[in-house]
Every structure is written in C-alpha cells, then in structure tokens.
C-alpha positions, 0 to 999 in steps of 0.5 A: 272584790273591792266593795262599791256603792252602785245605785241601779234603782233609777225607776223608783227615783233618781239622783237629782242634778246639781243644776236643779239643786243650785236653782232650788237653793236660789229659790229658797234664799232669794224668792221666798214670797207666797206666789198668791200675795200681790207685792213684789216678793209674791209677783216674783215667785208667781212669775216664776211659777208660771214661767215653769208652767209654760216652759213644760207646756212648750216641750210637750206642744201644749198650752200652759193652762193645761199643766196643773202642778201637783205632789207627783204622779200618784195624786195626779192619777188620783186627781184625774180618774176621780175627777173624770168619774165625778164630773164627766160621767165616767161609769166604766174604767178600761185598764190592765192588771199591770198598771201602777197601783196609783191607777189600780187602787184608785179604780178599786176605791171608785168601784166601792164609792161610785159603783163604776165598772172596771174592765181589764184589757187582756195582755199577752205573754210579754205584758202587751195590752191586746188592742183588738180586745180594748176595741172590743170593750169600748164598743160593747155599750154606750157607757161613758168610758175612761181608758187608762193605760201607762205608756212605760211599764215601771216593772218590765219597761214594755212601751205601748203604741200610744198613737194606736191607742189614742185613735181607738179611743177617739173612734169610740168617744172614750177619754184616755188617760196615761200614767207617763211617770216613766216616760216624761223626761226620757221620751219625746211627746207632742200632745197635738199629735198624740190626742191623749186627754190626760197624762201624769209625771213626777219630777224625781223620775228624771233627776229632779226633787221629789214631792212634785210633778204635774198632770196634763188635762186637755182644755175644756175637759170639764174637770172641776176642782180637786182640792178646794181652798185657794184659787192656786193652779187655776182654781183646780188644786187650792193650797200654796204652790211648792215654789222651790219644788216647781222651779226644781221641776222645771230646771230638770225638765229643761235638762232632761230634754236638752240632753235627751238625745246624748243621755239616751244614747249613753243609757241605751248603751249601758243597757245593751251592755248589761244584757250582753253580759247577762246572756254571757255570764248568767245564761240561764237567767231570763228577761221579763216582758220586753225588758231585754228587747231594746226596740220594745222596752224603755232604755232605762230598765231591765227585769231579769229572772235569775237561776236560783231557788226560792230558798236562796232567793231570801237572801239575794236582796240582803246580799246585794245591799251588803255589797253596796248595790241597790235595785228592786225585787220583782218576784212573788216568792218572798215571804213576809208582808211583801207580796212581791210583783203584782205585774210578774204575777199576771205574766208568769207561771207558778213554776217561773214565780219561784225564781227570783226577779230583779229590776235594774234601772240605769241613769246618766250616773251610772258606768259600765265599770258599775255594772261589771261589778254587779255582775261579778256579785251576782255570778258569785251569789249564784255560783256559791 
C-alpha cells in the first residue's frame, strides 16, 4: 500500500486558505502601522481592523460594536464567563459535563475564586442536554444565572437547538453563552433571530490563522474591560491589535460564508461516504453520540468506536501516524498522562470505554481517495 499523507483532524485546526495567507502577507508588508496611531500608517491599519469588524457583524446580523477581537475561543470563553460573574452578578453557571475545557475549567476556577454554584444539565445516552431539566434548574430559584451550552460538540459533533435554548433562557431571565468555535464558519447565524447574549469563535477552525478569534457580546450587556491597558477593542481588551491576524480572520470568514453552500455539500458527501464505508468494511464499529447521523450532527466530523481490545489500542494512533494519517483519539482507555476524553467518559460504559474511539474530521481539502486509504489502513490494523 502506497504511503500517503492524510489530514483528518480539522476539528483541531484547519489548513489556512491561500487567499488568507496572501491577505496576511500584504498586511505585514504594506500596512504595518499601529492601529492606535493617528498618522496615516496607523489610520490605514485602524480602517482595516474596523472593516473586518463590520464584515463579521454583517454576516452574523449583529452590530460592529458587539464584535470584540480576542486571541481565540479560549480567551473569549474566559472573558465572557469571568466578566459575567464579576460585573453582572451571576451566582450560578449552568452547563454540561461535555463542554470544552475552556468552559469547564473556567467554571471550576470561578467556584474557587468567587464561590459561585455550577450546575450540570442532564444528558441523554447520545449526549444531548435535557432541555426540560434545564428549565427546572432555571426556575429553581431567583439567583442570577448564566447558561453555557456549546452549539456543536467538538468531539461527538452533536448539534443542539439554540433557538429552543435561547427561548428557555429568555423566559427565566438567564444569560446565554455558547461556545460556537465548531459552529461559526460552518453554520449560518442570525443573532437578531436567535437571542444569544454571548458567543465565541476562532479563525483556525475555518481555514484562518491561529491566535485570533472573537467574542460576540450583545449591546448594553454591562460587561466591563477584561484586559486593562489601552483603549483598544472599545476599551474592553487592552493591547495592540494583531492586525495581520484580524485581516486573515476576515478573509477566512468571508470565504467560509461565500462558499458555505458548495463546501458544506462537498464535505457532507465525504462524511456520508465515510459512514457508509465504515458500516460496510468495519461492521462492528459504533459511532459515538450522534456523529453517525447526518441530520443530528455537524457535517464536519465523526467519532467512531473500533472493535479493538485495549492492549492493541495502545498502538493505534502510533500506527496511523506512521502511515501518515492525522486524526484525534477519543478514548479513556489509554495509559500515561493522557486521561482520554471527558466527553466519552460521560456517555459510555466502562466496557465501551475499553474500545478505542477516534475522531475523524473533514474539510474541503480532503477527498474520497484519502478516505479509502484510511479505511484500508484501519482494516489491516484490525485484522492483523
């Protein structure tokens, strides 16, 4: 079998589009002024930053002042959660145990630092939050609450109904935050129709540069500056703007939404093909969560549990890497410092966790020929 190089870890990060690289190179060469400077070099940079802000706001149907550039999704999640507790009197955070660690670890820190209460919404067998339980948690008392639920789970791909969640939160006067790092750039958002108070995004999840993202913070939220210093980002986040990254984010954002329909159709077809081949070639494999359901999960990934014992599983990722295949592990059975997937621990039995789970995530740069190669490598490994 001819050795190939196949990248199927797009949920971790994506290849940067060529037009994004070109835009960033031009910014670094031609527009190097500090956006806070009043001379022409600074004004040119400032104009580009504000144009990027307006572009993002337009696609999301938001106001430009509601877009705050950050270093990525983790900072944005921290910013929103910490400021909501500090500035808005939030005493209770309601979330799930399968959120990204940027949310879960921040919530843990806020318990230690501010004594807030963290409550977890029950999950069904597939990892979907129980919205009736969410409602019961919200109506339990009059404490100010922040609900934090991710739109698309980064490990199992489940999509939650943000419109339903937002209506529940509105009825009970709760604030709503969503980590949409796996969603922005892959799904349409209309923030006038879906009354979310806060959301977060990262450019490197939709073929943009690393180290740049944004927080959407609804107007008149009451949040105060998160990073003190200069007056950048409406005074909310001090520090000279990463101008080249911001224009790269803008270009990636434009490309993602201008080509969304065609690229979504292409990637969906890849996922459908991969699911069908898995079912045919490895019939004892099981899809975790709703990742094997084209209607209930994102079109960008699958999480599959393979019929391999725990000892053999120790060599699986190493074997795939040797064969040039990049994907992510999602099993709690591995030894060493890697504790495995906290998401799968919540969903699977002890027996199920003994089988290795892998997350394969797709992009416009993948092909069916690459998927055939991956499946052939997997079949050989399982049969060996």
